[in-house]
C-alpha positions, 0 to 999 in steps of 0.5 A: 245890771247898770253897775255892770255895764258901767264896770266894763265900759270903765275897764274897756276905757281904761285898757284903751287909754294904757295902749303902747305908743306906736308911730311905726303902723297905723293900729291901736296906740296912743297917738295923740292928746289934747284940750278942748273948750265947750259952748254947751247947750243942755235941754231946760238950761241955758248955755255954759261954758265947758272944757274936756281933754281927749286922746287919739288912739289910732285906727280900729276895724277899717281904715280911716276910722278912729278912736277918740275917748275924752273926758268933758265937764261943765256946769251951770248955776242958775238962781237957786240951782247948781247942775254939773255934768262930767261926761266920759266918752268912747267915741269914734271918728270917721276920717272922710278921704279928701286931698286937703289939708282940711280932715272932715269927720262924722262919728258917735259913740258911747258916753257915761254921764255923772250929773249933780244937782244942788238946790239952796233954799236958804232958810228952807233947806238944801237938798242935792241929787245925782244920776249916772246915765249911759248914752249915745252921742253923734259927732262931726267936725274939722281937723286942721294942721296948724304945726308939724306935730298939731292939729286944730279941731272944731266939733259939733257934738250931741249926747242923747241920755236922760239930760240931752246936750249939744256942744260946739267944741274947738281944741288942739291935739298934740300928735306924738311921734310925727 
């Protein structure tokens, strides 16, 4: 069952990433691409730095609800343990109507997390383990235009799965077709 869910999630994400570019009308399309740096605080580990890429795929279902898939990576070494996570996110952001330049959003989505742990005990041996989890995330933040085609984004995100993670990210999105 888990493999079927992973397969469906992956196909849906790839199909949405291949959507046609369109600036004439809002709807699904490829509207922007960007990157981010994050402070990541996983449960039972000290904080670390992560990075990621994201896309703006436009509005879906209702006005101001936008699809923002992303891929994020972080790793942390503690003593003899090396831990890392690659997360594929299918997020939706709802942008609250405002009259100023700052756009506030809140949202959430599904996460496919690939976790890996390696332990090195020197002369006593080593080992590794990996898991794949499906989880949910909640997020909120702001978008602020800094140039005609460039937006600054600040976001806080909480990922709930077998390994809970809190992230604070800052990044930019290059808007296509403006």
